[in-house]
KOLKERO-250722 format. One record per residue: residue number from 0; residue in one letter; x, y, z of N, C-alpha, C in turn. Coordinates in Angstrom, 2 decimals, m for minus. Layout:
KOLKERO-250722
  num  residuo      npx      npy      npz     capx     capy     capz      cpx      cpy      cpz
  NUM        a        X        Y        Z        X        Y        Z        X        Y        Z
...
end
This chain:
KOLKERO-250722
  num  residuo      npx      npy      npz     capx     capy     capz      cpx      cpy      cpz
    0        m    77.30   151.14   120.90    78.71   151.00   120.46    79.29   152.30   119.96
    1        k    78.44   153.04   119.14    78.95   154.35   118.67    79.21   155.31   119.83
    2        k    78.37   155.17   120.84    78.55   156.02   122.03    79.90   155.77   122.70
    3        l    80.25   154.51   122.84    81.54   154.19   123.52    82.69   154.57   122.70
    4        i    82.62   154.35   121.35    83.69   154.78   120.51    83.92   156.26   120.49
    5        s    82.82   157.04   120.47    82.95   158.50   120.50    83.57   159.02   121.79
    6        m    83.17   158.41   122.92    83.66   158.86   124.19    85.15   158.49   124.30
    7        h    85.52   157.33   123.76    86.89   156.89   123.82    87.79   157.85   122.96
    8        f    87.23   158.25   121.82    87.94   159.19   120.92    88.16   160.57   121.61
    9        i    87.09   161.00   122.28    87.20   162.29   122.94    88.23   162.25   124.05
   10        g    88.30   161.13   124.81    89.31   161.03   125.88    90.72   161.07   125.29
   11        i    90.93   160.31   124.19    92.29   160.27   123.57    92.69   161.66   123.02
   12        l    91.70   162.37   122.39    91.96   163.66   121.86    92.35   164.67   122.97
   13        a    91.66   164.61   124.15    91.97   165.52   125.20    93.36   165.22   125.77
   14        l    93.66   163.93   125.92    94.99   163.55   126.45    96.10   163.92   125.48
   15        t    95.81   163.82   124.16    96.85   164.21   123.15    97.16   165.68   123.21
   16        i    96.11   166.51   123.38    96.33   167.92   123.47    97.07   168.31   124.74
   17        l    96.76   167.69   125.85    97.46   167.92   127.06    98.92   167.56   127.03
   18        c    99.22   166.31   126.47   100.54   165.86   126.37   101.42   166.71   125.41
   19        s   100.78   167.17   124.33   101.52   168.02   123.40   101.90   169.34   124.07
   20        g   101.03   169.86   124.95   101.39   171.07   125.71   102.50   170.77   126.69
   21        c   102.49   169.60   127.30   103.58   169.30   128.26   104.87   169.17   127.60
   22        s   104.92   168.63   126.37   106.17   168.40   125.70   106.86   169.66   125.32
   23        t   106.13   170.75   125.22   106.74   172.06   124.85   107.35   172.75   126.06
   24        n   107.13   172.16   127.22   107.69   172.73   128.43   108.36   171.68   129.26
   25        r   109.55   171.27   128.82   110.31   170.12   129.45   110.62   170.40   130.94
   26        m   110.85   171.66   131.28   111.24   172.01   132.66   110.14   171.61   133.64
   27        a   108.82   171.59   133.23   107.75   171.32   134.14   107.12   169.93   133.95
   28        a   107.68   169.09   133.12   107.11   167.84   132.78   107.30   166.83   133.85
   29        g   106.26   166.07   134.22   106.38   165.08   135.26   106.65   163.72   134.68
   30        d   106.45   162.68   135.45   106.71   161.30   134.94   105.64   160.92   133.97
   31        p   106.01   160.51   132.72   105.05   160.18   131.68   104.05   159.10   132.05
   32        g   104.57   158.06   132.73   103.68   157.02   133.18   102.63   157.45   134.13
   33        a   103.05   158.31   135.12   102.11   158.83   136.06   101.06   159.75   135.43
   34        v   101.49   160.51   134.42   100.56   161.45   133.70    99.54   160.62   132.98
   35        l    99.93   159.55   132.23    99.00   158.73   131.51    98.02   158.02   132.46
   36        a    98.54   157.49   133.61    97.65   156.83   134.56    96.67   157.79   135.14
   37        g    97.14   159.01   135.47    96.23   160.04   136.08    95.14   160.41   135.08
   38        a    95.53   160.54   133.75    94.58   160.90   132.73    93.52   159.77   132.55
   39        a    93.98   158.56   132.62    92.97   157.47   132.39    92.01   157.39   133.57
   40        i    92.51   157.47   134.79    91.61   157.50   135.95    90.70   158.66   135.90
   41        g    91.25   159.83   135.67    90.40   161.07   135.64    89.32   161.00   134.57
   42        g    89.67   160.42   133.35    88.70   160.29   132.33    87.55   159.38   132.68
   43        n    87.90   158.21   133.23    86.87   157.25   133.65    85.92   157.81   134.70
   44        v    86.50   158.43   135.76    85.69   159.00   136.77    84.83   160.17   136.32
   45        g    85.50   161.05   135.50    84.75   162.16   134.99    83.60   161.76   134.03
   46        g    83.91   160.76   133.20    82.81   160.31   132.30    81.65   159.67   133.00
   47        a    81.93   158.89   134.05    80.86   158.26   134.85    79.98   159.30   135.52
   48        i    80.70   160.26   136.18    79.92   161.32   136.94    79.10   162.18   136.01
   49        g    79.81   162.61   134.89    79.12   163.43   133.92    77.89   162.76   133.28
   50        g    78.00   161.46   133.00    76.93   160.69   132.47    75.70   160.62   133.37
   51        l    75.94   160.40   134.67    74.85   160.27   135.62    74.13   161.66   135.79
   52        i    74.96   162.70   135.82    74.32   164.05   135.94    73.48   164.41   134.74
   53        g    74.06   164.15   133.53    73.33   164.45   132.29    72.05   163.62   132.12
   54        e    72.14   162.30   132.48    70.97   161.43   132.32    69.87   161.83   133.26
   55        n    70.18   162.26   134.47    69.17   162.66   135.43    68.42   163.90   134.89
   56        n    69.11   164.76   134.18    68.58   166.00   133.65    67.85   165.92   132.37
   57        r    68.44   165.19   131.41    67.86   165.18   130.08    67.83   163.74   129.45
   58        g    67.74   162.76   130.21    67.59   161.42   129.66    68.87   160.90   129.08
   59        w    68.76   159.95   128.17    69.98   159.29   127.63    70.78   160.26   126.76
   60        r    70.14   161.20   126.09    70.89   162.17   125.26    71.74   163.06   126.21
   61        g    71.09   163.50   127.29    71.91   164.32   128.20    72.98   163.51   128.93
   62        g    72.71   162.20   129.12    73.74   161.35   129.70    74.93   161.20   128.77
   63        y    74.68   161.06   127.52    75.72   160.91   126.55    76.65   162.16   126.50
   64        r    75.92   163.31   126.43    76.63   164.62   126.36    77.43   164.86   127.68
   65        g    76.74   164.60   128.81    77.44   164.81   130.11    78.63   163.86   130.23
   66        s    78.55   162.62   129.75    79.63   161.72   129.86    80.88   162.14   129.03
   67        a    80.52   162.70   127.80    81.65   163.15   126.93    82.38   164.31   127.52
   68        i    81.56   165.28   128.08    82.21   166.45   128.77    82.98   166.00   129.97
   69        g    82.42   165.08   130.75    83.09   164.64   131.98    84.38   163.91   131.61
   70        t    84.40   163.17   130.51    85.61   162.47   130.14    86.70   163.46   129.78
   71        i    86.39   164.51   129.02    87.39   165.51   128.69    87.99   166.21   129.94
   72        v    87.07   166.71   130.81    87.47   167.40   131.97    88.30   166.46   132.92
   73        g    87.81   165.30   133.07    88.46   164.34   133.98    89.86   163.94   133.50
   74        t    89.97   163.75   132.14    91.28   163.40   131.56    92.29   164.49   131.77
   75        i    91.85   165.71   131.48    92.81   166.84   131.64    93.19   167.02   133.09
   76        a    92.16   167.01   134.01    92.42   167.25   135.43    93.32   166.15   135.97
   77        g    93.01   164.89   135.66    93.83   163.78   136.14    95.28   163.84   135.74
   78        a    95.48   164.16   134.46    96.87   164.30   133.92    97.56   165.48   134.54
   79        a    96.87   166.59   134.71    97.52   167.82   135.29    97.94   167.50   136.71
   80        i    97.09   166.87   137.52    97.45   166.55   138.92    98.68   165.66   138.96
   81        a    98.67   164.58   138.16    99.80   163.63   138.13   101.06   164.31   137.65
   82        n   100.96   165.20   136.68   102.17   165.91   136.14   102.75   166.85   137.23
   83        a   101.87   167.56   137.96   102.36   168.51   138.97   102.98   167.68   140.13
   84        a   102.44   166.58   140.45   102.98   165.81   141.60   104.31   165.18   141.30
   85        t   104.60   164.90   139.99   105.82   164.21   139.69   106.79   165.12   139.01
   86        a   106.50   166.39   138.81   107.40   167.31   138.17   108.70   167.44   139.01
   87        p   109.90   167.43   138.41   111.12   167.52   139.22   111.38   168.95   139.70
   88        k   112.05   169.11   140.84   112.43   170.41   141.36   113.75   170.82   140.76
   89        q   113.72   171.71   139.77   114.85   171.98   138.94   116.08   172.52   139.77
   90        t   115.77   173.48   140.63   116.87   174.09   141.34   117.58   173.05   142.21
   91        e   116.82   172.24   142.94   117.43   171.23   143.82   118.19   170.22   142.99
   92        e   117.63   169.86   141.80   118.20   168.82   141.06   119.58   169.18   140.45
   93        y   119.76   170.38   140.07   120.97   170.83   139.38   121.90   171.68   140.23
   94        s   121.49   172.05   141.41   122.39   172.91   142.23   123.41   172.04   142.91
   95        y   124.53   172.64   143.23   125.66   171.94   143.93   125.58   172.36   145.34
   96        r   125.19   171.38   146.24   125.12   171.69   147.67   126.44   171.56   148.29
   97        v   126.80   172.59   149.05   128.09   172.65   149.66   128.01   172.29   151.18
   98        e   128.63   171.23   151.59   128.69   170.88   152.95   129.68   171.70   153.70
   99        r   129.50   171.78   155.04   130.47   172.55   155.83   131.85   171.91   155.76
  100        t   132.84   172.66   155.28   134.18   172.14   155.14   135.17   172.80   156.18
  101        q   134.71   173.78   156.92   135.54   174.39   157.91   134.79   174.57   159.22
  102        p   135.47   174.49   160.38   134.75   174.67   161.66   134.30   176.13   161.84
  103        t   133.37   176.34   162.65   132.95   177.72   162.99   134.05   178.52   163.48
  104        y   134.18   179.74   162.93   135.29   180.61   163.22   134.79   181.88   163.82
  105        n   135.32   182.25   165.02   134.93   183.44   165.68   136.19   184.32   165.79
  106        s   136.06   185.57   165.35   137.25   186.45   165.39   137.27   187.28   166.68
  107        r   138.10   186.84   167.60   138.32   187.50   168.84   137.01   187.81   169.59
  108        p   136.16   186.77   169.88   134.84   187.08   170.47   134.96   187.75   171.85
  109        e   136.01   187.43   172.60   136.12   188.04   173.93   136.51   189.55   173.88
  110        a   137.32   189.90   172.82   137.65   191.28   172.68   136.60   192.14   172.06
  111        r   135.74   191.57   171.19   134.69   192.26   170.50   133.40   191.44   170.55
  112        p   132.73   191.40   171.72   131.46   190.72   171.86   130.45   191.39   170.92
  113        s   129.67   190.55   170.19   128.78   191.06   169.23   127.69   190.10   168.96
  114        a   126.45   190.54   168.67   125.37   189.61   168.31   125.68   188.90   167.02
  115        i   126.56   189.53   166.18   126.94   188.83   164.94   127.67   187.56   165.22
  116        n   128.21   187.46   166.39   128.93   186.24   166.73   128.03   185.03   166.77
  117        n   126.73   185.25   166.84   125.77   184.16   166.88   125.19   183.80   165.51
  118        l   125.66   184.43   164.49   125.15   184.18   163.18   125.90   183.01   162.59
  119        k   125.13   182.10   161.93   125.70   180.91   161.31   125.26   180.75   159.89
  120        i   126.19   180.34   159.04   125.89   180.07   157.64   125.32   178.70   157.40
  121        r   124.27   178.63   156.60   123.58   177.37   156.39   123.24   177.23   154.90
  122        n   123.14   175.97   154.49   122.51   175.61   153.16   123.09   176.38   151.94
  123        i   124.37   176.22   151.74   125.04   176.90   150.61   124.70   176.16   149.37
  124        r   124.37   176.80   148.32   124.05   176.25   147.00   124.84   176.98   145.93
  125        f   125.50   176.28   145.05   126.16   176.85   143.90   125.43   176.41   142.59
  126        i   125.07   177.38   141.77   124.25   177.04   140.60   124.98   177.74   139.41
  127        d   125.32   176.99   138.38   125.98   177.51   137.16   125.04   177.27   136.04
  128        d   125.24   178.05   134.93   124.36   177.98   133.80   124.27   176.61   133.16
  129        s   125.45   175.92   133.06   125.52   174.68   132.38   125.09   173.48   133.30
  130        r   124.95   173.75   134.62   124.56   172.76   135.58   125.54   171.58   135.67
  131        d   126.81   171.83   135.32   127.80   170.73   135.44   128.76   170.93   136.59
  132        h   128.47   172.00   137.39   129.28   172.29   138.58   130.77   172.54   138.20
  133        v   130.91   173.09   137.01   132.27   173.55   136.58   132.08   174.93   136.07
  134        i   133.00   175.85   136.49   132.90   177.28   136.01   133.66   177.38   134.71
  135        n   132.81   177.54   133.64   133.41   177.57   132.29   133.63   179.03   131.87
  136        a   134.56   179.24   130.94   134.80   180.60   130.43   133.52   181.25   129.93
  137        g   133.26   182.48   130.31   132.10   183.22   129.89   130.82   182.79   130.59
  138        e   130.86   181.96   131.60   129.64   181.46   132.26   129.25   182.32   133.42
  139        n   127.92   182.44   133.61   127.30   183.13   134.75   126.88   182.15   135.82
  140        c   127.17   182.41   137.04   126.81   181.49   138.12   126.24   182.33   139.32
  141        k   125.83   181.61   140.32   125.41   182.25   141.54   125.61   181.34   142.74
  142        v   125.81   181.91   143.87   125.89   181.11   145.14   124.87   181.73   146.05
  143        v   124.07   180.75   146.59   122.94   181.10   147.46   123.16   180.43   148.83
  144        f   122.94   181.20   149.93   123.12   180.61   151.23   122.27   181.41   152.24
  145        e   122.09   180.79   153.39   121.24   181.43   154.47   122.16   181.82   155.63
  146        i   121.73   182.91   156.25   122.44   183.42   157.47   121.41   183.37   158.59
  147        m   121.65   182.50   159.53   120.64   182.30   160.71   121.20   182.90   162.00
  148        n   120.34   183.58   162.68   120.68   184.16   164.03   120.30   183.14   165.08
  149        e   121.24   182.46   165.68   120.96   181.47   166.69   121.10   182.06   168.10
  150        g   121.27   183.36   168.17   121.38   184.02   169.49   120.06   184.60   169.99
  151        s   120.10   185.37   171.04   118.96   185.96   171.69   118.89   187.46   171.45
  152        r   119.80   188.01   170.70   119.82   189.46   170.40   119.77   189.68   168.89
  153        t   119.19   190.81   168.53   119.17   191.13   167.09   120.53   191.56   166.63
  154        a   120.96   191.02   165.43   122.23   191.42   164.91   121.99   192.50   163.84
  155        f   122.77   193.59   163.97   122.65   194.73   163.07   123.80   194.83   162.14
  156        n   123.55   195.42   160.99   124.63   195.74   160.00   125.46   194.51   159.69
  157        v   124.79   193.54   159.17   125.44   192.23   158.84   125.87   192.31   157.39
  158        v   127.16   191.91   157.12   127.74   191.99   155.76   128.03   190.55   155.33
  159        p   127.26   189.99   154.36   127.66   188.72   153.79   128.86   188.91   152.86
  160        v   129.81   187.97   152.96   131.07   188.10   152.21   131.17   186.85   151.30
  161        v   131.38   187.07   150.01   131.71   185.99   149.06   133.01   186.46   148.38
  162        a   134.07   185.65   148.56   135.36   186.04   148.02   136.04   184.86   147.41
  163        e   136.89   185.11   146.40   137.74   184.10   145.75   139.14   184.26   146.38
  164        v   139.65   183.15   146.98   140.89   183.25   147.82   142.12   182.64   147.17
  165        t   141.98   182.15   145.95   143.17   181.53   145.29   143.95   182.50   144.38
  166        g   143.35   183.63   144.11   144.01   184.59   143.24   143.73   184.30   141.74
  167        m   142.74   183.49   141.44   142.36   183.16   140.08   141.88   184.46   139.37
  168        k   142.42   184.76   138.19   142.06   185.98   137.52   140.77   185.68   136.68
  169        h   140.12   186.75   136.33   138.93   186.71   135.46   137.70   186.11   136.16
  170        i   137.72   186.17   137.50   136.50   185.75   138.25   135.90   187.02   138.88
  171        y   134.66   187.28   138.59   134.03   188.52   139.01   132.83   188.21   139.93
  172        i   132.80   188.82   141.18   131.79   188.54   142.14   131.07   189.86   142.45
  173        s   129.73   189.74   142.59   128.96   190.96   142.80   129.31   191.51   144.21
  174        p   129.26   192.88   144.38   129.58   193.50   145.64   128.69   193.06   146.80
  175        s   129.14   193.02   148.00   128.30   192.65   149.16   127.24   193.73   149.42
  176        v   126.12   193.27   149.89   124.99   194.20   150.23   124.76   194.02   151.71
  177        m   124.80   195.13   152.45   124.69   195.05   153.91   123.19   194.67   154.27
  178        i   123.01   193.81   155.28   121.74   193.52   155.81   121.49   194.26   157.08
  179        e   120.45   195.05   157.15   120.29   195.99   158.29   120.16   195.27   159.60
  180        q   119.37   194.20   159.64   119.22   193.49   160.91   118.67   192.05   160.66
  181        i   119.00   191.14   161.57   118.48   189.82   161.62   118.04   189.49   162.98
  182        a   116.74   189.29   163.18   116.20   189.10   164.55   116.58   187.75   165.11
  183        p   116.47   187.53   166.40   116.80   186.28   167.00   115.97   185.11   166.43
  184        r   116.58   183.97   166.21   115.84   182.81   165.71   115.28   182.95   164.28
  185        e   115.78   183.95   163.60   115.31   184.17   162.23   116.57   184.21   161.31
  186        g   116.31   184.24   160.00   117.43   184.19   159.13   117.06   184.89   157.77
  187        v   118.04   185.09   156.91   117.82   185.68   155.58   118.54   184.76   154.60
  188        k   118.01   184.82   153.34   118.71   184.11   152.25   119.39   185.19   151.39
  189        y   120.62   184.88   151.06   121.49   185.84   150.33   122.04   185.19   149.03
  190        t   121.99   185.95   147.92   122.47   185.47   146.65   123.56   186.41   146.08
  191        a   124.66   185.86   145.71   125.77   186.58   145.10   125.95   186.05   143.67
  192        s   126.17   186.96   142.75   126.40   186.54   141.32   127.91   186.42   141.12
  193        i   128.24   185.37   140.34   129.66   185.09   139.99   129.74   184.91   138.46
  194        s   130.63   185.56   137.81   130.79   185.40   136.38   132.28   185.13   136.06
  195        a   132.52   184.38   135.03   133.88   184.01   134.60   134.18   184.74   133.24
  196        g   135.34   185.34   133.12   135.76   185.91   131.93   136.13   184.85   130.82
  197        e   136.18   185.31   129.61   136.52   184.42   128.56   137.94   183.88   128.64
  198        r   138.82   184.60   129.38   140.25   184.18   129.45   140.57   183.47   130.78
  199        i   139.57   182.97   131.45   139.80   182.19   132.65   140.67   180.97   132.39
  200        k   141.53   180.60   133.32   142.37   179.46   133.12   141.71   178.17   133.57
  201        t   142.13   177.03   133.05   141.64   175.76   133.56   142.42   175.40   134.84
  202        g   141.65   175.09   135.82   142.27   174.81   137.16   141.22   174.63   138.22
  203        e   141.45   175.23   139.33   140.55   175.14   140.50   140.53   176.47   141.23
  204        v   139.33   176.85   141.66   139.14   178.09   142.37   138.48   177.79   143.74
  205        i   138.82   178.56   144.77   138.28   178.37   146.10   137.53   179.59   146.51
  206        f   136.29   179.37   146.94   135.41   180.53   147.36   135.26   180.45   148.90
  207        r   135.29   181.66   149.50   135.11   181.83   150.95   133.80   182.53   151.16
  208        i   132.91   181.87   151.96   131.62   182.47   152.32   131.73   182.85   153.82
  209        a   131.47   184.10   154.12   131.67   184.53   155.55   130.62   185.51   155.96
  210        v   130.48   185.76   157.21   129.64   186.77   157.82   130.49   187.77   158.54
  211        a   130.36   189.04   158.18   131.24   190.06   158.80   130.41   191.19   159.36
  212        d   130.99   192.00   160.23   130.30   193.21   160.72   130.64   194.35   159.79
  213        e   130.14   195.50   160.14   130.35   196.70   159.32   131.78   197.14   159.28
  214        n   132.65   196.67   160.14   134.07   196.97   160.15   134.87   195.95   159.31
  215        g   134.20   194.96   158.80   134.91   193.93   158.02   135.46   192.80   158.81
  216        e   135.18   192.71   160.12   135.66   191.64   160.92   134.72   190.39   160.69
  217        e   135.35   189.27   160.37   134.56   188.12   159.96   134.33   187.18   161.16
  218        y   133.21   186.51   161.10   132.81   185.53   162.17   132.68   184.13   161.55
  219        d   131.49   183.59   161.45   131.36   182.29   160.91   131.72   182.32   159.40
  220        w   132.38   181.24   158.95   132.80   181.19   157.55   132.89   179.75   157.05
  221        q   132.89   179.62   155.75   133.05   178.28   155.09   133.77   178.51   153.74
  222        e   134.53   177.48   153.32   135.22   177.53   152.04   134.85   176.24   151.25
  223        f   134.82   176.38   149.89   134.60   175.29   149.01   135.29   175.52   147.67
  224        s   135.63   174.47   146.99   136.38   174.61   145.69   135.57   174.07   144.57
  225        l   135.85   174.61   143.36   135.24   174.16   142.16   136.21   174.19   140.98
  226        p   136.15   173.29   140.07   137.01   173.28   138.93   136.63   174.43   137.95
  227        t   137.60   174.92   137.21   137.40   175.95   136.13   137.85   175.36   134.82
  228        q   137.20   175.84   133.74   137.55   175.35   132.41   137.48   176.49   131.39
  229        r   138.60   176.64   130.70   138.65   177.71   129.70   137.93   177.29   128.40
end
């Protein structure tokens, strides 16, 4: 009886230590029910295996010690596995996914044939500090998107463009950075920083995401709007 009580106490102590560590990191915490279930299963399996190994080596005393150690290790491992499996994906949960709102746009493709004409914008994400999908005064944000080369030629000197097209004041966007090349059937992920001044007005802002060549001629593009709050 004392053996069972001691092993049970050890398992509870290990689980308490693990859960207290999880609670200090809310961003990585998984489903509590799954964590408890994983800990219980891991403790039982670990205790049984540890007891058998210890008993074979040093009799019942070794079995008791091996079972206790197995319970601790199994509880922690089971809870950790369940926590990792159920932890939420923070970026996907709070990012604002922008669907295509404009058709593909090619700027005079017959007059200026270019491999850049085969570049397409994909998977636009807008992420703001408050995660409420509203640009608040003084807030820092970012827009992330992919540029895919769907053609058979390498595209050189690609310029991602992120611009505000409504004339809203106190919106600041990081300068474009030229991409030297994008090979056929490959792509790159691009991130632009957006910040709002303290004097931004309450209203709506429209952003334009585009792909341009080194001369500033735009090809594929998309636009999306977001509310602003002073």
